[in-house]
LUMFISE-183922 format. One record per residue (C-alpha): residue in three letters; y, z, x. Coordinates in steps of 0.5 Angstrom, whole numbers, plus 500, padded with zeros to 3 digits. Layout:
[node "ALA", [Y, Z, X]]
...
***
This chain:
[node "MET", [640, 668, 381]]
[node "SER", [633, 672, 381]]
[node "ARG", [632, 678, 377]]
[node "PRO", [631, 685, 381]]
[node "SER", [624, 686, 383]]
[node "ASP", [624, 693, 378]]
[node "HIS", [626, 689, 372]]
[node "TYR", [621, 689, 366]]
[node "ASP", [620, 682, 366]]
[node "SER", [618, 682, 373]]
[node "ARG", [613, 687, 373]]
[node "PRO", [606, 685, 373]]
[node "PRO", [602, 686, 366]]
[node "ALA", [598, 692, 366]]
[node "ALA", [591, 692, 367]]
[node "GLU", [587, 692, 361]]
[node "SER", [582, 698, 360]]
[node "GLY", [576, 693, 359]]
[node "ILE", [573, 689, 353]]
[node "THR", [569, 694, 349]]
[node "GLN", [563, 691, 346]]
[node "PRO", [558, 693, 341]]
[node "ALA", [552, 696, 345]]
[node "LEU", [546, 691, 344]]
[node "GLY", [541, 696, 342]]
[node "PHE", [533, 695, 343]]
[node "GLY", [533, 690, 337]]
[node "GLY", [539, 686, 340]]
[node "TRP", [535, 686, 347]]
[node "LEU", [529, 684, 344]]
[node "ARG", [533, 678, 341]]
[node "TRP", [536, 676, 347]]
[node "PHE", [530, 676, 351]]
[node "TRP", [526, 672, 346]]
[node "ARG", [532, 667, 346]]
[node "GLN", [532, 666, 353]]
[node "LEU", [524, 666, 353]]
[node "THR", [524, 660, 348]]
[node "SER", [529, 656, 351]]
[node "MET", [527, 649, 354]]
[node "ARG", [530, 651, 361]]
[node "THR", [525, 657, 361]]
[node "ALA", [519, 653, 359]]
[node "LEU", [521, 647, 364]]
[node "PHE", [522, 653, 369]]
[node "LEU", [515, 656, 367]]
[node "LEU", [512, 649, 367]]
[node "LEU", [514, 648, 375]]
[node "LEU", [512, 655, 376]]
[node "LEU", [505, 654, 374]]
[node "ALA", [504, 648, 378]]
[node "ILE", [506, 651, 384]]
[node "ALA", [502, 657, 382]]
[node "ALA", [496, 652, 382]]
[node "VAL", [497, 650, 389]]
[node "PRO", [493, 656, 392]]
[node "GLY", [487, 653, 388]]
[node "SER", [487, 647, 392]]
[node "LEU", [488, 650, 399]]
[node "VAL", [482, 655, 399]]
[node "PRO", [475, 655, 396]]
[node "GLN", [474, 658, 389]]
[node "ARG", [469, 662, 386]]
[node "SER", [468, 658, 380]]
[node "SER", [467, 651, 383]]
[node "ASP", [465, 653, 390]]
[node "PRO", [462, 659, 391]]
[node "ASN", [458, 657, 398]]
[node "GLY", [465, 655, 401]]
[node "VAL", [468, 662, 399]]
[node "THR", [462, 665, 403]]
[node "GLN", [463, 661, 409]]
[node "TYR", [471, 662, 409]]
[node "PHE", [469, 670, 409]]
[node "ALA", [465, 668, 415]]
[node "ASP", [470, 664, 419]]
[node "ASN", [476, 668, 417]]
[node "PRO", [473, 676, 417]]
[node "ASP", [480, 678, 417]]
[node "LEU", [484, 674, 413]]
[node "ALA", [479, 673, 407]]
[node "PRO", [479, 680, 405]]
[node "ALA", [487, 680, 404]]
[node "LEU", [487, 673, 400]]
[node "ASP", [481, 676, 396]]
[node "THR", [486, 682, 394]]
[node "ILE", [491, 677, 391]]
[node "GLN", [485, 673, 387]]
[node "ALA", [486, 667, 392]]
[node "PHE", [479, 665, 391]]
[node "ASP", [480, 666, 383]]
[node "VAL", [486, 663, 382]]
[node "TYR", [485, 660, 375]]
[node "SER", [483, 666, 372]]
[node "SER", [487, 671, 376]]
[node "ALA", [492, 676, 373]]
[node "TRP", [498, 672, 375]]
[node "PHE", [496, 665, 374]]
[node "SER", [494, 668, 367]]
[node "ALA", [501, 671, 366]]
[node "ILE", [505, 665, 367]]
[node "TYR", [500, 661, 363]]
[node "LEU", [501, 665, 357]]
[node "LEU", [509, 666, 358]]
[node "LEU", [509, 658, 358]]
[node "PHE", [505, 658, 352]]
[node "VAL", [509, 663, 348]]
[node "SER", [515, 659, 350]]
[node "LEU", [513, 652, 348]]
[node "VAL", [511, 655, 341]]
[node "GLY", [517, 659, 340]]
[node "CYS", [521, 653, 342]]
[node "VAL", [517, 647, 338]]
[node "ILE", [517, 651, 332]]
[node "PRO", [525, 652, 331]]
[node "ARG", [526, 645, 333]]
[node "THR", [521, 642, 328]]
[node "LEU", [524, 646, 322]]
[node "HIS", [531, 643, 324]]
[node "HIS", [528, 636, 325]]
[node "ALA", [525, 636, 318]]
[node "ARG", [532, 638, 315]]
[node "ALA", [535, 633, 319]]
[node "LEU", [530, 628, 317]]
[node "ARG", [532, 629, 309]]
[node "ALA", [540, 630, 311]]
[node "GLN", [545, 624, 309]]
[node "PRO", [548, 621, 315]]
[node "PRO", [555, 625, 317]]
[node "LYS", [561, 622, 314]]
[node "THR", [566, 617, 317]]
[node "PRO", [571, 620, 322]]
[node "ALA", [578, 619, 320]]
[node "ARG", [579, 616, 327]]
[node "LEU", [574, 611, 330]]
[node "SER", [578, 609, 335]]
[node "ARG", [576, 615, 339]]
[node "LEU", [569, 614, 339]]
[node "ALA", [565, 609, 344]]
[node "GLY", [565, 602, 343]]
[node "PHE", [571, 601, 338]]
[node "THR", [572, 594, 336]]
[node "THR", [575, 591, 330]]
[node "ARG", [574, 584, 326]]
[node "GLN", [579, 581, 321]]
[node "ALA", [576, 579, 315]]
[node "PRO", [579, 573, 311]]
[node "ALA", [584, 574, 306]]
[node "GLY", [582, 576, 299]]
[node "THR", [576, 579, 302]]
[node "ASP", [574, 586, 298]]
[node "ALA", [573, 592, 302]]
[node "ALA", [567, 594, 297]]
[node "THR", [563, 588, 298]]
[node "ALA", [564, 588, 306]]
[node "SER", [562, 595, 306]]
[node "GLU", [556, 593, 302]]
[node "SER", [554, 587, 307]]
[node "ALA", [555, 592, 313]]
[node "ARG", [550, 597, 309]]
[node "LYS", [545, 591, 308]]
[node "LEU", [546, 589, 315]]
[node "LEU", [545, 596, 318]]
[node "LYS", [539, 598, 314]]
[node "ALA", [535, 592, 316]]
[node "ALA", [536, 594, 323]]
[node "GLY", [533, 600, 322]]
[node "TYR", [539, 605, 320]]
[node "ARG", [539, 610, 315]]
[node "VAL", [546, 609, 311]]
[node "THR", [550, 612, 306]]
[node "LEU", [557, 609, 303]]
[node "PHE", [563, 613, 303]]
[node "SER", [570, 611, 299]]
[node "ARG", [576, 614, 299]]
[node "GLY", [582, 610, 295]]
[node "ASP", [582, 603, 297]]
[node "GLU", [578, 605, 304]]
[node "HIS", [571, 604, 304]]
[node "SER", [566, 605, 310]]
[node "VAL", [559, 606, 312]]
[node "SER", [555, 611, 316]]
[node "ALA", [549, 610, 319]]
[node "GLU", [544, 613, 324]]
[node "ARG", [538, 611, 327]]
[node "GLY", [533, 614, 333]]
[node "TYR", [530, 620, 330]]
[node "LEU", [523, 618, 333]]
[node "ARG", [526, 620, 339]]
[node "GLU", [526, 627, 337]]
[node "THR", [520, 626, 334]]
[node "GLY", [517, 624, 340]]
[node "ASN", [520, 630, 344]]
[node "LEU", [517, 634, 339]]
[node "VAL", [510, 631, 339]]
[node "PHE", [510, 631, 347]]
[node "HIS", [511, 639, 347]]
[node "SER", [506, 640, 341]]
[node "ALA", [501, 636, 345]]
[node "LEU", [503, 640, 351]]
[node "VAL", [501, 646, 347]]
[node "GLY", [495, 643, 345]]
[node "ILE", [493, 642, 352]]
[node "LEU", [494, 649, 354]]
[node "VAL", [490, 651, 348]]
[node "THR", [484, 647, 349]]
[node "VAL", [484, 648, 356]]
[node "GLY", [483, 655, 355]]
[node "PHE", [478, 654, 350]]
[node "GLY", [474, 650, 354]]
[node "SER", [474, 655, 360]]
[node "GLY", [472, 660, 355]]
[node "PHE", [466, 656, 352]]
[node "GLY", [464, 652, 358]]
[node "PHE", [460, 653, 364]]
[node "SER", [460, 650, 371]]
[node "GLY", [453, 650, 375]]
[node "GLN", [451, 647, 382]]
[node "ARG", [444, 645, 384]]
[node "VAL", [442, 642, 391]]
[node "LEU", [436, 637, 390]]
[node "VAL", [432, 633, 395]]
[node "GLU", [429, 627, 394]]
[node "GLY", [423, 627, 390]]
[node "GLN", [425, 634, 387]]
[node "THR", [427, 636, 380]]
[node "PHE", [432, 640, 376]]
[node "VAL", [431, 643, 369]]
[node "ASN", [437, 645, 366]]
[node "THR", [436, 652, 365]]
[node "LEU", [440, 658, 367]]
[node "LEU", [435, 660, 373]]
[node "ALA", [434, 653, 376]]
[node "TYR", [442, 653, 378]]
[node "ASP", [443, 655, 385]]
[node "SER", [450, 658, 383]]
[node "PHE", [452, 659, 376]]
[node "ASN", [459, 660, 373]]
[node "PRO", [459, 661, 365]]
[node "GLY", [466, 662, 361]]
[node "ARG", [467, 668, 358]]
[node "PHE", [464, 666, 351]]
[node "PHE", [459, 662, 354]]
[node "ASP", [452, 663, 351]]
[node "ASP", [446, 661, 355]]
[node "THR", [442, 659, 349]]
[node "THR", [446, 653, 348]]
[node "LEU", [443, 650, 354]]
[node "ASP", [440, 643, 353]]
[node "PRO", [434, 644, 357]]
[node "TYR", [433, 637, 360]]
[node "LYS", [430, 635, 367]]
[node "LEU", [434, 631, 372]]
[node "ALA", [430, 628, 378]]
[node "LEU", [433, 625, 384]]
[node "GLU", [429, 619, 386]]
[node "ASP", [433, 616, 391]]
[node "PHE", [439, 617, 395]]
[node "ASP", [443, 611, 398]]
[node "VAL", [449, 611, 403]]
[node "THR", [452, 605, 405]]
[node "TYR", [456, 605, 412]]
[node "GLU", [461, 600, 414]]
[node "THR", [458, 596, 420]]
[node "LYS", [463, 590, 420]]
[node "ASN", [470, 593, 421]]
[node "VAL", [469, 596, 428]]
[node "LYS", [475, 601, 427]]
[node "ALA", [472, 604, 421]]
[node "PHE", [465, 603, 424]]
[node "GLY", [460, 608, 421]]
[node "GLN", [465, 610, 415]]
[node "PRO", [461, 611, 408]]
[node "VAL", [463, 606, 403]]
[node "ASP", [458, 608, 397]]
[node "PHE", [454, 614, 395]]
[node "THR", [449, 613, 390]]
[node "ALA", [444, 618, 387]]
[node "ASP", [439, 614, 383]]
[node "VAL", [436, 619, 378]]
[node "THR", [431, 620, 372]]
[node "VAL", [433, 624, 366]]
[node "THR", [428, 627, 361]]
[node "HIS", [430, 630, 354]]
[node "ARG", [425, 634, 350]]
[node "GLY", [420, 629, 346]]
[node "GLU", [423, 623, 350]]
[node "GLY", [421, 619, 356]]
[node "ALA", [424, 619, 362]]
[node "THR", [431, 615, 363]]
[node "PRO", [434, 612, 369]]
[node "GLY", [441, 613, 371]]
[node "GLU", [445, 614, 377]]
[node "VAL", [451, 619, 379]]
[node "LYS", [456, 616, 384]]
[node "VAL", [463, 619, 386]]
[node "ASN", [468, 619, 381]]
[node "ALA", [462, 616, 376]]
[node "PRO", [459, 622, 373]]
[node "LEU", [452, 622, 369]]
[node "ARG", [453, 624, 362]]
[node "THR", [447, 627, 359]]
[node "GLY", [445, 633, 355]]
[node "GLY", [452, 635, 353]]
[node "THR", [454, 636, 361]]
[node "ASP", [457, 632, 366]]
[node "VAL", [453, 631, 372]]
[node "TYR", [458, 630, 378]]
[node "LEU", [456, 628, 386]]
[node "LEU", [459, 633, 390]]
[node "GLY", [456, 632, 397]]
[node "ASN", [450, 630, 401]]
[node "GLY", [446, 630, 407]]
[node "TYR", [439, 630, 411]]
[node "ALA", [433, 635, 409]]
[node "PRO", [428, 635, 415]]
[node "THR", [421, 636, 412]]
[node "VAL", [418, 642, 417]]
[node "THR", [411, 644, 417]]
[node "VAL", [409, 651, 421]]
[node "LYS", [402, 652, 422]]
[node "ASP", [398, 659, 425]]
[node "PRO", [394, 658, 431]]
[node "ARG", [388, 656, 427]]
[node "GLY", [392, 650, 424]]
[node "ASN", [393, 653, 417]]
[node "VAL", [399, 651, 414]]
[node "VAL", [404, 658, 413]]
[node "PHE", [410, 654, 411]]
[node "THR", [412, 647, 409]]
[node "ASP", [419, 645, 406]]
[node "SER", [424, 640, 406]]
[node "ILE", [430, 644, 408]]
[node "PRO", [438, 642, 407]]
[node "PHE", [442, 642, 413]]
[node "LEU", [449, 642, 412]]
[node "PRO", [453, 637, 415]]
[node "GLN", [458, 639, 421]]
[node "ASP", [462, 633, 422]]
[node "PRO", [463, 626, 419]]
[node "ASN", [457, 623, 423]]
[node "LEU", [453, 628, 420]]
[node "THR", [451, 633, 426]]
[node "SER", [448, 638, 421]]
[node "LEU", [446, 645, 421]]
[node "GLY", [440, 649, 418]]
[node "VAL", [436, 655, 418]]
[node "ILE", [428, 656, 417]]
[node "LYS", [425, 662, 415]]
[node "VAL", [418, 664, 416]]
[node "PRO", [416, 671, 413]]
[node "ASP", [409, 671, 412]]
[node "GLY", [403, 668, 416]]
[node "LEU", [404, 669, 423]]
[node "ALA", [404, 675, 428]]
[node "GLU", [411, 676, 427]]
[node "GLN", [417, 674, 422]]
[node "VAL", [420, 668, 425]]
[node "GLY", [427, 665, 424]]
[node "MET", [429, 658, 427]]
[node "ILE", [436, 655, 427]]
[node "GLY", [436, 648, 427]]
[node "PHE", [441, 642, 429]]
[node "PHE", [439, 635, 426]]
[node "TYR", [442, 629, 430]]
[node "PRO", [441, 623, 425]]
[node "THR", [443, 619, 432]]
[node "GLN", [443, 623, 438]]
[node "ALA", [447, 622, 444]]
[node "ALA", [449, 626, 449]]
[node "GLY", [456, 628, 452]]
[node "ASP", [458, 629, 459]]
[node "THR", [456, 636, 459]]
[node "GLY", [449, 635, 456]]
[node "ALA", [451, 637, 449]]
[node "TYR", [448, 633, 444]]
[node "PHE", [452, 630, 438]]
[node "SER", [451, 625, 433]]
[node "SER", [454, 618, 434]]
[node "HIS", [453, 615, 427]]
[node "PRO", [451, 618, 421]]
[node "GLY", [445, 613, 420]]
[node "LEU", [438, 614, 422]]
[node "GLU", [438, 610, 428]]
[node "TYR", [435, 616, 433]]
[node "PRO", [434, 622, 429]]
[node "VAL", [432, 628, 433]]
[node "LEU", [431, 636, 431]]
[node "THR", [433, 642, 436]]
[node "LEU", [430, 649, 434]]
[node "ARG", [432, 655, 437]]
[node "VAL", [426, 660, 435]]
[node "TYR", [427, 668, 433]]
[node "ALA", [422, 673, 432]]
[node "GLY", [423, 680, 428]]
[node "ASP", [425, 682, 422]]
[node "LEU", [428, 677, 417]]
[node "GLY", [431, 682, 413]]
[node "LEU", [428, 680, 407]]
[node "ASN", [424, 686, 405]]
[node "ASP", [431, 690, 405]]
[node "GLY", [433, 688, 397]]
[node "VAL", [439, 685, 400]]
[node "PRO", [440, 678, 398]]
[node "THR", [441, 673, 404]]
[node "SER", [444, 666, 404]]
[node "VAL", [439, 661, 406]]
[node "TYR", [444, 658, 410]]
[node "ALA", [445, 664, 415]]
[node "LEU", [440, 667, 419]]
[node "ASP", [442, 675, 422]]
[node "THR", [439, 675, 429]]
[node "ASP", [441, 682, 430]]
[node "LYS", [434, 685, 429]]
[node "MET", [431, 679, 432]]
[node "THR", [429, 677, 439]]
[node "PRO", [430, 670, 441]]
[node "LEU", [424, 666, 444]]
[node "THR", [427, 659, 446]]
[node "GLY", [434, 657, 448]]
[node "GLY", [440, 661, 451]]
[node "ASP", [438, 666, 456]]
[node "THR", [430, 666, 455]]
[node "GLY", [429, 661, 460]]
[node "VAL", [425, 657, 455]]
[node "ASP", [428, 650, 452]]
[node "ALA", [429, 650, 445]]
[node "LEU", [424, 645, 441]]
[node "GLU", [426, 638, 441]]
[node "LEU", [423, 634, 436]]
[node "MET", [423, 627, 433]]
[node "PRO", [420, 625, 426]]
[node "GLY", [412, 625, 426]]
[node "GLN", [412, 630, 433]]
[node "THR", [409, 637, 433]]
[node "GLY", [412, 642, 438]]
[node "ASP", [408, 649, 440]]
[node "LEU", [412, 656, 438]]
[node "PRO", [412, 660, 444]]
[node "GLY", [407, 666, 445]]
[node "GLY", [402, 661, 442]]
[node "MET", [404, 663, 435]]
[node "GLY", [403, 657, 432]]
[node "THR", [406, 650, 432]]
[node "VAL", [412, 647, 428]]
[node "THR", [412, 639, 426]]
[node "PHE", [418, 635, 424]]
[node "ASP", [414, 631, 418]]
[node "ARG", [416, 624, 417]]
[node "ALA", [419, 623, 410]]
[node "ASP", [415, 616, 409]]
[node "PRO", [408, 617, 413]]
[node "ASP", [406, 610, 413]]
[node "ALA", [412, 607, 416]]
[node "ALA", [412, 605, 423]]
[node "ASP", [413, 610, 429]]
[node "ASP", [419, 606, 431]]
[node "ASP", [422, 605, 424]]
[node "PHE", [427, 611, 423]]
[node "SER", [430, 608, 416]]
[node "GLY", [428, 613, 411]]
[node "SER", [424, 618, 416]]
[node "VAL", [428, 624, 414]]
[node "ALA", [429, 626, 406]]
[node "ARG", [436, 626, 404]]
[node "PHE", [439, 631, 399]]
[node "ALA", [445, 631, 394]]
[node "SER", [449, 637, 391]]
[node "PHE", [451, 636, 384]]
[node "ASP", [456, 640, 380]]
[node "ILE", [454, 640, 372]]
[node "HIS", [459, 641, 368]]
[node "HIS", [460, 643, 361]]
[node "ASP", [467, 643, 357]]
[node "PRO", [466, 642, 349]]
[node "THR", [474, 640, 349]]
[node "GLN", [474, 634, 353]]
[node "GLY", [475, 629, 347]]
[node "TRP", [481, 634, 345]]
[node "VAL", [484, 634, 352]]
[node "LEU", [484, 626, 352]]
[node "LEU", [487, 626, 345]]
[node "PHE", [493, 631, 347]]
[node "ALA", [494, 627, 353]]
[node "VAL", [495, 621, 350]]
[node "LEU", [500, 624, 345]]
[node "ILE", [503, 627, 351]]
[node "MET", [504, 620, 354]]
[node "LEU", [506, 617, 347]]
[node "GLY", [511, 622, 346]]
[node "LEU", [514, 622, 352]]
[node "LEU", [515, 614, 352]]
[node "THR", [518, 615, 345]]
[node "SER", [523, 620, 347]]
[node "LEU", [525, 616, 353]]
[node "PHE", [526, 609, 350]]
[node "ILE", [528, 610, 343]]
[node "PRO", [536, 611, 343]]
[node "ARG", [539, 616, 338]]
[node "ARG", [545, 613, 335]]
[node "ARG", [550, 613, 330]]
[node "VAL", [554, 607, 327]]
[node "TRP", [560, 607, 323]]
[node "VAL", [563, 601, 319]]
[node "LYS", [570, 602, 316]]
[node "ALA", [574, 597, 311]]
[node "LEU", [581, 597, 311]]
[node "PRO", [585, 593, 306]]
[node "GLN", [592, 591, 309]]
[node "THR", [599, 590, 306]]
[node "ASP", [598, 582, 307]]
[node "GLY", [592, 582, 303]]
[node "SER", [587, 581, 309]]
[node "LEU", [581, 586, 311]]
[node "ARG", [581, 590, 317]]
[node "MET", [574, 592, 319]]
[node "GLU", [573, 597, 324]]
[node "TYR", [567, 599, 328]]
[node "ALA", [565, 605, 333]]
[node "GLY", [559, 609, 335]]
[node "LEU", [556, 615, 338]]
[node "ALA", [550, 616, 342]]
[node "ARG", [546, 623, 343]]
[node "GLY", [545, 623, 351]]
[node "GLU", [546, 617, 355]]
[node "ASP", [546, 610, 352]]
[node "PRO", [549, 605, 356]]
[node "ALA", [547, 599, 351]]
[node "LEU", [551, 603, 345]]
[node "GLU", [558, 598, 346]]
[node "ALA", [554, 592, 347]]
[node "ALA", [550, 594, 340]]
[node "ILE", [557, 596, 337]]
[node "ALA", [559, 589, 339]]
[node "ALA", [553, 585, 336]]
[node "ILE", [553, 589, 330]]
[node "ALA", [561, 587, 329]]
[node "ASP", [560, 580, 330]]
[node "LYS", [554, 579, 325]]
[node "HIS", [558, 583, 320]]
[node "ALA", [564, 579, 321]]
[node "ALA", [560, 572, 320]]
[node "ALA", [556, 575, 314]]
[node "VAL", [563, 577, 311]]
[node "SER", [567, 571, 313]]
[node "GLY", [561, 566, 310]]
[node "PRO", [559, 560, 312]]
[node "ALA", [564, 554, 314]]
[node "PRO", [566, 550, 308]]
[node "LEU", [563, 543, 308]]
[node "VAL", [568, 537, 309]]
[node "PRO", [567, 531, 305]]
[node "ALA", [565, 525, 309]]
[node "SER", [571, 521, 307]]
[node "GLN", [575, 526, 310]]
[node "GLN", [571, 527, 317]]
[node "ILE", [574, 523, 323]]
***
């Protein structure tokens, strides 16, 4: 019969008023925060967060490596670019939020590695743990029977030698007639783990040091031009925070020739570039010129810098003369490629020598072709039928206002168009070696051939090429390589070396025989543990039993 609902035993227990815990206080909260920050879980989370934070740096151009790309991005995206700039999207790797993740990861790794290193050092000096009372509860438990009369101490000593030869650290234990061996191995696993994380800290330190004392600069060279490694010779220069320009090694780098190989056999890939090679000569102070070459993914190492090949294109040579035939402008102008077939856009500015300042927006077509609408395009990146078209403007170039202007852009707000568009005058259209008249009798413009001695119908090499170089100095490259190798070695060691403990126990039986028990314990997953215990048991049993006795020949059947 059930008790009434109002019986004392049927009442639900009274709710506790709550567990009273001591307040952590300021110091307690600091300890809690430090433990959370220095946990391996937090370090892995910050490492993943750092990788994610680096993604925007590959999506938009960065001022540190591509300042011209940033300028172009602002021109192409006038609404989006300022918003991205407010969150430092164009300076990702030096931004406040990226630096915060970087520093937190550094502190987390240091706070995680140091205690583990001290603990590992103490573990290396400690003896293996005592043999458990019941080995049958452990992994790989197995037994073997030794012959009658076998001494337990002798069997334990035999197991000690066997395990020591296999690379285990061993200790003998005895309790009455029972003798046992405790062995462990695999401390290199933790050593590799610590090497991996320490080298990761080293990578963070050296990368930060290298970015502070290194620099990156860009320079565009046309075939035949020379660059001197001085601060003023760079088109753009991005020094580290602690960089000193007096440390620059003033060598000379001359672009002798730029050669491009295009695919001509595979129809599906016809016209695709196969190889880029910039043939250069390098001259150091007091030394002769040394030939060299720069290829994609094959930089030139000289003067403490790495010279990388970034881009290339054509640089038509244009000469402008006044009505009396005097040369007022001549230069090889790098035209920026607009598509894979190198349809290129360039700007020519003539500030002096003519009746007015003149600017020209030009399109260069290495192999001119026309579409259904009559618009020109290039059908091949090689010089098969090169054509240069120029739209001419007259007026104020804005060079006298003291405001820096881009050599790749022309502000036509204060200029009058003279050709193209609604002017009724066709744009100038020139092939290498041809000359055209500027409107209004202002003078002439000539598209010069790069090789004036070549035949008129031979366009190969008729237009000079340019190459853009990134000149990079990083004083920590060797250290980064060293730490990268240590990271790989530490990771492989921690992955492939198992951490094991093995026990062998010798138990004398009442019938005079000896029972030997074997078991092991792994730290983490170790699918080979049971097989390893069985192999140790077999070897030890064979060693204890000794070789089979010899049978006299007279007793052999």
